[in-house]
Every structure is written in C-alpha cells, then in structure tokens.
N, C-alpha and C positions, 0 to 999 in steps of 0.2 A: 495492725492487720497485715497479713501476708498478701502481697500484691504482684510484684514483678518477678520474672525468672532471674535467678542468680542472687536474690536477696538472702543474706545469712543472718540468723538470729541466734544469740548466745543464751544458753540456759544452764544454770549450775544446779547440780543434784549432789548434795554433800560435798565431797572433795573432788568429784568428777565434773568436768565441763563438757557439755554436749553442744553441738551446733546443728541448727535446723535450717535447711536450705530449700527453696522452691526451685524445682527444675522443670524444664520442658516449656513448650509454648502455652499460651493461655488456654488452648483446647487440650484437655487431658493433663492437668497439672499434677506434678508428683512431688512428694515430700521425702527428703532423705535426712537421716540422722548420722552424724559422724563425730568422732573424737578429735579429729584434726580439721581446723577451719580451712587451711589451704587445700588439703586433699578433697574435702567435701565440696568446696566451691568449684574446683577444677572439674571434678566428675559431673557435677550438676550442670555446669555451663557447656559441657560437651553436647547436651541436647538443646540448650537454649541458644547456642551460637552456631554449632556446626550444622545441625539439621536445617535451619533456615537457609544456609548457603546451598545445601543440596536442593532445596525447593527452588531457589533462584536459578540454579543451573538448569533444573528441569523446565522451568518456565522459559528460560532462554532457548532451550532446544525446541520447545513447542511453538515458538514464534518464528522459527527459521523459515517456515513456509509462507509466513506473512511478510517477510522482508521485501520480496520483489514488489509487493503492493506499495510499500513506502518509497521505493526508489524508481517507480515507474516514470515514464516520460510525461511531460506536461501536456495540457489539454490541446495545445496548438502544435504538437509535434507528432510526427508519424514516421515509422520505419517499416519498409516493405521489402521483402526478399523475393526476387523472381529470377529464375534461371541463373543462379549463382551470383546475382548482382544485388547489392543493398542500396535502396533509395531512401534517403533521409530528408524529411521535410521539417522545417522549423520556422513557422510564420512569424514568431515574435523575436527571433534572433536578429540583431542589427547587421546591416550590410554597409558597404562603403558609401553608398548613396542615400540609404535610408536607415538612420540610427534606431528607428522603432520597428524595423521590419515591415510587415504588412499592415501593422496598426496605423491608423490615421494619426498624423502629427497634431491635428486640431483636436483630437479626442473623440471624434465621431466622423462617420460618413453620412452624407445626406442625399436623398433622392426625392425629387418632386415630379410626379407624373399626374397630370390633370388635377383632380381634387384630393389626391393622396400624397402625403409626405411621410417619408420613412427615414429614421435615424438608426444607425447601428455602429458597433465597434467590434472588431475581431479580437478574440482572446482576452477581453477585459470588459469592465464596465465603461460606460460613456462618461466623458468629462465635457462640460460646457463652460468655456470661458467667454463665449459670445453666442448670440442667436440661439438661445435655449428654446425648447418646444413650449408652445403656449396652447394648451388644449384642456378639455375636460376629461375626467376619468383617469387621472395620472396617479391615483392613490397608491397603486402597487408598484410604482417605479419612481419614488422620490417625493411624491406629493406635488401640490401646485407650486410651492416655493423652490423645489429642487427637482423639477420634472425631468426624468430621463437619466438621473445619476445613479440609480440602484439597479439598472437592468442593462442588457447588452443590445437590445433591439426594441424599437418603439415605432408604431405606425399611427398616423392621425388621418381619419377620414371625415369628410364633410357630410354630416348628417343633420338635415333640417336647418342648414345655415350655420351650424356650430361644428368646430373641429373637436372630435372625440378621439381620445388616445386609447390604444390597446397595446399592452406589452406582448411582444411576440418572440422574445428570446432572452434567456438568462445565461450568465457565465457558467453556472453550475451544470447546465444541460448541454454544454458544447460537445459536439461529436465531429470528428474529422475522418475523411476517407478519400479514396482515389476517385477522380472524375471518370477515368476509364481504366478498369482493372487490367486491360491488355496493353495499355500505354501509360505507365506511371509518369513519363516526362510531360504529360499534358497538364498536370496540376492536381489540386486537391479541392474537395468540396467540404465547406464548413457549415454545419447545420446546428442551429440553436432553437430551442423551443420554450414555450411558457404554457403551463397548465393552470387553468382557473375554473371555478365552478360554472362559469358561463360558457366558455369555449376553450378549445385547445388550438394554439397558434404556433407557427414556426417560421423561420427564415433560413433559406439555403443560399450560401454565397459561394460561387465557384471562383476560386483563385487560380486563374490561368497562368501558365508559365509564359513570361515575356521578358527576355533579357534586354530589350531595347529601352524599357522604361515602365512608367506607371500610367495606367489608364483607369481613372476612378469610375465607379459604377454610374451609369446614366440611364439605365432602363430597369423596369420593374415588371415582374410577371406574377400574376395571381393564379396559383395552381389549384386552390380549393377555396373553401369558405374563409379560411384565415391562414393560408399557407402561401408565403411569398418566396420569390427567388430572384436573384440578381447575380451579376458576374463582375469580376475585378481582374484586371491584368496587372501582374506584379512580378518582379524578379524573385520574390520570396516563394512564388509558386513553383519555381524550378528546383528539383531535388539535387542533393549532393550524391553523386553516384560513386559507390565503392565496390570494387570487384572482390568477391569472396572466393578464396581458393579451396577452403575446407568444405566438406560436405555435410557438416552439422554434427550433432552430438552422437548420432548412431543409436542403435537399439539399447546398448548398455547404459549410456548416459540418460536417455529418455526414461528407461525403467528406473534408474536411480532417483531421478527427479520425482517421478510419480510416487515411489515408495516414501521419499522424504515428505512430500506433500500430504500423503495419506496419514503418515505418522504425526505430522504437525496438526492436522485437522482432528485426529483422534485425541491427542493430548489436550488441545485447546477445548474441545467439546467436553471431555471428561473433567477438566479442571473447572470450567464454568458450571457444569451440572453439579459437581460435588460442593462447590463453593456457595452457590446461590440456592440450590434446592435441598441439599442435604445438610448445609451448615457446617461443613467440615473445614477445619483450619489446620495450619501447620503442614508438616511433611505429608500427612495423609491426604492432602488435597490432590496429589498427583495420582492418577489411576495406576494401580498395580505397582506401587512404589517399590515394594520388596523385589519384584521381578526385575525392574530396571537396575536396582542397586546390585543385584546378583549377577548381572551380565558380565562384568569384568572377571569375577571369579569363575564363571562358567567357561568363558573364553580361555582363561588361564589353564583350567583343568583339561579342556579339549586340546589345547596346544601341547600340554605336557603329555597327554595320552598319545597324541600323534608322534611326538618326538620319541617316546619310549618304544612305540611300535616300529618306527624306522630304525632305531638302534638295534632292536631285536632282530629285524630282518638282515641288517648289516652284519651282525655277529654270526647269524646262521649261514650267510654266504661265505664268510671267512672260514668257518668251521668245516664247510663242505670241501674246500680246496686247500686246507692247511696241510703242510708236509707231514709225512708219517716217519717216525724214527723206529728202526728195526733193532 
C-alpha cells in the first residue's frame, strides 16, 4: 500500500519501466508517474520536504509576538520607569547578607496574633523542616501529613476550640506592585490570593525598603472577611536605580511593534482555526499562504520598477543638457 510521501514503487510494462511516487503531505496526496526513478523522486520530494519547511518558517513568524511572554520577568521581579529613571526590584535575587533574598531562610514566615496563626513565603511555596502547621481543613494545601507545603500562605483560626486552616495565597496568583506609585524607593507590595468554592482569600505583604537590615513581620491586619495584610522590612525592597538617557522607542518603533503583534495574532488565530476547525494540514494551514509567498516577488518587481523609473528620469535630465554639435 502507498503510505508515506517520497515512497517510490517500480512497475514494469513490457520493456518499459515506470515509477510511481507519492508526493505531498498526507493532506492532498498526489501520485506521479515517471520513467526515471531519480528524477521522479526529486520532483516529488520537493513538495514532501520543501513545503513543510515553509510552514515551519511561517509558524516561526507567527510566534514572534508571543516571544516576549516567554522571556518576561519572574513573578517576584518588577521594573518601573519614571521620569527617565529605571527602578528594578528582584525579591528572590541573593544579596551579600541574604542568599535567598527576601525569601525566608527557614522556608516560611510565621505571625501569631491572639488566636490567629499565619504562615507565608514570598515568591515560592512553603517548606517546613520544623514546626509545621497542625490544624484541620488543610486538604487544599498539602493535607494533614504535609500541611502547608503546596501553597504560599496559610492561616489558622481558633473556631470552637479547634484550629481550622484556610489557604489564603498560592504561588500562581502572585502579583507585585509599588507601595507608593509616586515614590518607588519606598518598596513593593506582594499580593497572593486563593479562590475556593467557600470563600476568596488573599494576603498582602508590604516589603519596605530598609538598607539597615531585616525586620520580620510581627503584626497582622484583617482587611475584610478573609483578606490579610502584613509588612516586612528588607534590603530586597530597595530598587536598583538606573538612569535612562534615551526617550524610548518613539512613534515609529511603537507602530512597528503594534504591527508585528497584530500580524502575529492574525497568523496564530488563522492557523489554529484552520487546523482544529477546518482540518487543514500542510502548507495550506497558513492563512493566505500564496500571498505571503508572493511578497518577495512583489517587492522585487516594485524595486525593479522604481529603479527603471529613476534611470529614465536620469537619462531625461542628461538629454536636456547634452551638448549639441553643429
């Protein structure tokens, strides 16, 4: 049976030998008959090999707009530009005094206020090598045997004489912003949240800039039904300040980026629609493939026409001022 592109089958008819080859991608297979095996195979594989390369190149172009998402800064990093100055925050970056940055070296921070105990870790899940949480209702944060190890913030309240746990923050929901937008040197605010069918909870940690040392959180504030807030003084809350001389991309750079992003979204949406909904495979998966392949030829023709026009004007100018022989 004929199966894969490029497969050649020999058939003898009298003294003549013919070769049957399957060309093209699995979608839209083509059969070709040739008298020469080598010529037939080469012409057939032109579609089987070259066209997929064109598709790969088109897919690469369509993902250009998505690349910035892959190389974006981490969850505990923030860069802000104000008045020609760049402020860089990186809470997880090591410093000379703190190899783990603003993260707790014990694997967690703990606050105890009255009948409420709260554990949290910045930029990561919590790790308990000692003094783990012992409470009921820890199923969504590690369970009773590993309570607190699969979330970033956990609170335990005394309800009816029993400590009942509630997850209030997860690493995947981490959000970081300035404490004071008018004064970036003050520090950053790290907010994490946890959504469950019963209630929505959150924890906001203000990491205040303090170059003198670390002051671990010792107070806790309840802002709503299940929204907590605390503060931490740490050198990692101080930004690295970089002066920027240039004024940005300008209107042309901004317009170019917008056009590239629009093209990337168009190509990605078209490829996804044609692949999953129309069932198209091969080179035809790219929207308007013929148009994109004709762009180099159109540019070449346009450039040639422009060069010929300029040459014609140049010759006309020379003819107007050429010396006359009497």
